[in-house]
N, C-alpha and C positions, 0 to 999 in steps of 0.2 A: 572138816567143815568149820571147826573152831578157829583154825589157823587162817582159813580164807576170810572169815569175818574180821579177825584181827588185822589182816593185811588191808582189807577194804577200809576199816576204820582208820588205820594209819594213813592210808592214801588220802582219804577225805580230810583228815586233820592237816596233813602237809599242804594240800591244795588250799584250804582255807587260810592257813598261815601265810602261804605265798601271796594270796590275794590281799591279806591284811597288810603285809609288809610293803607290797606294791602300792597300796593306797596311801600308806603312811609316808611314802617317799615323795608324794605330791602335795602334802598338806604342810602348813606352817609348822616350824619346829617350836618356836616360842615367841611370846610377847615380852620383849625386854623392858618396856616401860610404857606407862600410860594406860589407856583403855582401848584394847583391841577388839572390843565387842560393839560398843556404841559410843564412840568418842574419838579422841586422837591418841595415837600411840606409835610405837616402833615395833616392827615385826621382822624376825629373821626367818627366811624361807629355807626349806630343806635343800634347794639347789644352790644355796650360798648367797642369794640376793637379799636385799634389805629394803623394806618399805617403811616410809615415814609419812603419816598423814591421817586421814579420817577413815572411820569405820562405821558400818551400820549392819547389825545382825551378824557380827563377826566376819564380815566381808569388807574388802577395800571398796569404799564408796565415798565420793566427794572429791576433794582435792588432796593430792599427795605426790610424793616422789618415790620412784622405784629404782634402786641402784642394783644393776645386774652384776653377776659375778665377772663377766667379761669387761666390766667398767662402762658399759652403755648406761645411759640415764634417761628415764622417762619422767617428765615433770608436767603434770596436768590433771585431768579429771578421770575418775573411775566410776564404774557402775557394775555392781554385783561381781566385783573382783577383777574386771577387765578394763583395759584402756577404752574409755568411752567419753566423747565430748571433745573439748579443746585441749590440746597439749603439745608438748615438744619432745621429740625423741632424738637424742644425740648419740650417734655411734662414736665410740671412743676413738679420738684422733682422726675422725673421718667425716661422714655425711651427717646432715642434720635436717629433720623434718619438723615443720611448724604448721599445725592445722587441725582438722577434724579427724576423729577416730570413731569407729563403730565395730563392736565385737573384737576389739584389739587390733584392727587393721586401719590403714589410712582410708578414709571414706568421707567425701565432701570436699570443700575448698581447703587447699593447703599450698605450702611452699617448701620445695625440697632443695637444699643447698648441697651440692656435690663437692667432694674433696678437691676436684680439679677446677673448682670455681664456676662450673656450669650451674645454672639455676632453672628449675621448672616451677612455674606458678600456675595453678589451675585446679581442675577437679579430679578426684579419685573415686574409684569404686572397687570395694573389696581388695584394697591394697595396690591397685594398678591405675595408671593414668587413664582417665575415661571422661570424654566430653571436651570442652574447650580449654585450651591452655596455651601458655607462652613458655618457650624454652630459649634461654639466653646463654650465649657462649662467651668465654673470656675475651675474645677478640672484638666483641661488639655485635656480631651477627645474632639474629634471633629468628625463631620460627613461631608463627601464630596460626593456630588452626585446631582441628578436631583430632581426638585420640579415641582409640578403641582397644581394649585389652592391653593397654600399655604402649601401643604403637600409633604412629601417625596414620590416620585413616580419614579420607575425605578431603574437602577443599581446605587450602591453607595458603599462607604467604611466607616467604623467606626473605627477611629484610637484611641486606648486607650492611656492613659497617659504613660503607660509602653512601648509604641511603638508597641505592638501587634496590628494586623490589621484584622478586620472582613470584608469579601467581600460578598455581597449579593444583593438581589433585594427587594425593598420596594414597597408596595401598600397601598395607603391611610394612610401613616405614619407608617405602620407596616412591620416588616421584615417577608418575606414570602418565603417558599421553601428552597432549599439547600443553605447553606452558608459555607464558610471556614474561618479559622483563621490562620494567619501566624505570625511567630515571627519576631522580627526586622530584621533578616537576610533573610527573605522571605521564610523560610521553613514552610510547612504546619504542624501545631501542632494539629489541630482538624477539623473535618468535621461533619456536621449534618444538621438536618432539623428544620425549625421554622414555626410556624403559629401564626399570630397576635402577634409577638414579643416573643412568648413563645417557648422555646426549647423542641422539641419532641423526640430527640434521634439521634443516628447515622444512623439508618435504615430508609429508605423512608417509610412514613406511607401509609398503604393500603387505597384505596378509599372505602368509605362507599357504599355498594351495595344497601342500602335501599333508 
């Protein structure tokens, strides 16, 4: 019985030690300078990232910069330790987002610059494109319309670099159903039907009876 109690005590101790070490790995390692409680300071995080900015109640709050170990940089507002408010997140050597954040995610109005020079400007919800937005391509083409869960969803227009305009409806990122193309003066120059972004022809396709 005595050995059983010792084994149980040892097991509980190791469990608590593991939880403690796990918790410590997620908390800041040290405040290298300034006031990291209620002021401005520099803080080194356990994952190798570094924060320079304002603190309140020992949490990142206010304006600051967070330098990640992978060389990404967030420059903007924080609330209770998370990205919250207006800010810019720059992926190292790649994409850049400028706009609103909530709970650490893109949320609200923003502008995303892709490495391939494509640009999305519009609204986000919980990190995904949601609502009205404009997506511009390097060749001058652009899409203006609605998004849902990060994809084109609903009515929109695709404006070509030559100023011709395609008007249609998108579902799950695909052009579906009837669409028309107008020239720069607004005159209809083509009408037809699409399915999954593929042109089917001028006549409405017949439904499959099978």
